[in-house]
C-alpha positions as CSV (number, residue, x, y, z in Angstrom):
1,M,10.7,21.4,2.3
2,P,7.2,21.5,3.8
3,P,5.2,18.2,3.8
4,P,2.8,17.8,0.8
5,Q,-0.7,19.0,1.2
6,R,-2.9,16.4,2.9
7,P,-5.6,15.0,0.6
8,A,-9.0,16.0,2.0
9,S,-10.1,12.4,2.3
10,S,-7.0,11.0,4.0
11,K,-8.0,11.5,7.6
12,G,-8.5,8.1,9.3
13,R,-7.7,6.0,6.3
14,R,-5.7,2.9,7.3
15,I,-2.9,1.6,5.3
16,V,-0.6,-1.4,5.8
17,I,2.9,-1.1,4.2
18,C,5.1,-4.2,3.6
19,D,8.6,-3.3,2.5
20,Y,12.3,-3.3,3.2
21,N,13.5,-0.8,5.8
22,Q,14.7,2.3,3.9
23,L,11.7,2.6,1.6
24,L,9.3,1.5,4.4
25,Q,10.5,4.4,6.6
26,S,10.2,7.1,3.9
27,V,6.8,6.0,2.6
28,T,5.4,5.6,6.1
29,G,6.7,9.0,7.2
30,L,5.2,10.7,4.2
31,L,1.8,9.1,4.5
32,R,1.7,9.8,8.2
33,M,2.5,13.5,7.6
34,S,-0.3,13.5,5.1
35,G,-2.9,12.3,7.7
36,Y,-3.0,8.5,7.1
37,A,-2.9,5.9,9.8
38,V,-0.1,3.6,8.7
39,F,0.8,0.1,10.0
40,Q,4.2,-1.3,9.1
41,A,4.9,-4.8,8.2
42,Y,8.5,-5.9,7.7
43,D,7.6,-9.1,5.7
44,G,4.6,-10.8,4.0
45,R,3.6,-12.8,7.0
46,A,3.3,-9.7,9.2
47,A,1.3,-7.9,6.4
48,R,-1.1,-10.8,6.2
49,E,-1.6,-10.8,10.0
50,L,-2.2,-7.0,10.0
51,C,-4.6,-7.1,7.1
52,A,-6.6,-10.0,8.7
53,G,-6.5,-8.6,12.3
54,L,-7.1,-4.9,11.9
55,D,-10.5,-3.4,11.0
56,G,-10.8,-0.6,8.4
57,I,-7.7,-1.4,6.3
58,E,-8.2,0.4,3.0
59,L,-4.9,-0.2,1.2
60,L,-1.9,-2.5,1.1
61,V,1.3,-1.0,-0.2
62,L,4.1,-3.4,-1.0
63,N,7.5,-3.7,-2.7
64,T,8.6,-6.5,-4.9
65,F,11.6,-7.4,-2.8
66,G,10.2,-6.4,0.7
67,T,7.7,-9.1,1.3
68,G,9.7,-12.3,1.7
69,I,7.2,-14.1,-0.5
70,D,6.0,-13.7,-4.0
71,P,4.0,-10.4,-4.2
72,G,1.2,-12.2,-6.2
73,D,1.0,-14.9,-3.5
74,L,0.8,-12.3,-0.8
75,I,-1.9,-10.3,-2.5
76,H,-3.9,-13.5,-3.1
77,E,-3.6,-14.6,0.5
78,V,-4.6,-11.1,1.9
79,R,-7.6,-11.0,-0.5
80,Q,-8.8,-14.3,0.8
81,E,-9.6,-12.4,4.1
82,R,-10.3,-9.0,2.5
83,P,-11.7,-9.6,-1.0
84,G,-11.0,-6.6,-3.3
85,L,-8.5,-4.9,-1.0
86,P,-6.8,-2.2,-3.0
87,V,-3.0,-2.8,-3.4
88,L,-0.3,-0.4,-4.6
89,H,3.0,-2.0,-5.7
90,I,6.2,0.1,-5.5
91,G,9.1,-1.1,-7.6
92,N,11.1,-0.7,-10.8
93,T,10.1,-4.1,-12.1
94,V,6.6,-5.6,-12.3
95,P,6.4,-9.2,-11.1
96,A,4.7,-11.6,-13.5
97,S,2.5,-12.7,-10.6
98,L,1.1,-9.2,-9.9
99,P,-2.7,-9.2,-10.5
100,P,-3.8,-6.9,-13.3
101,D,-5.7,-4.6,-11.0
102,V,-2.5,-3.7,-9.0
103,P,-0.7,-0.6,-10.3
104,T,3.0,-0.1,-10.0
105,L,4.6,3.1,-8.9
106,A,8.3,3.4,-9.9
107,E,10.7,3.8,-7.0
108,D,11.9,7.2,-8.1
109,F,8.5,8.7,-7.2
110,T,7.9,12.2,-5.8
111,A,5.9,12.8,-2.7
112,D,3.0,14.2,-4.8
113,S,3.0,11.2,-7.1
114,L,2.9,8.8,-4.2
115,L,0.0,10.6,-2.6
116,L,-1.9,10.8,-5.9
117,S,-1.3,7.1,-6.5
118,V,-2.6,6.2,-3.0
119,E,-5.7,8.3,-3.4
120,E,-6.4,6.9,-6.9
121,V,-6.0,3.3,-5.8
122,I,-8.2,3.8,-2.7
123,A,-10.8,5.5,-4.8
124,A,-10.8,2.8,-7.5
125,G,-11.1,0.1,-4.8
126,A,-14.1,2.0,-3.2
127,L,-15.8,2.1,-6.7
128,G,-15.2,-1.6,-7.3
129,Q,-16.8,-2.5,-4.0
130,R,-20.1,-0.8,-4.8
């Protein structure tokens, strides 16, 4: 199956993904094939360091069970350094601590639904920072 069409605005966008290995690899591969620059973090601490240390991060993608810390705590800590950073949560359950502005994409997503969600979350974040 050919890779999904690359969104016109994906070139150069930088995303940090914090997740467990299997989902991390599939989401990273799909986003890279679609033109995104993706940085992998295998736990919440690494995600915080990447978000704090890399310029131009436009999205944090995380999974409920892949962070090693509570997802709400991770988002709060990352947003201390990068206020308003858009976040996309992937999971079949929504943690109670997830901020209300963080959408959840169910794990049985398609390539197209992932790419659409990523674009929508980045666009909403850009509008919120105006």
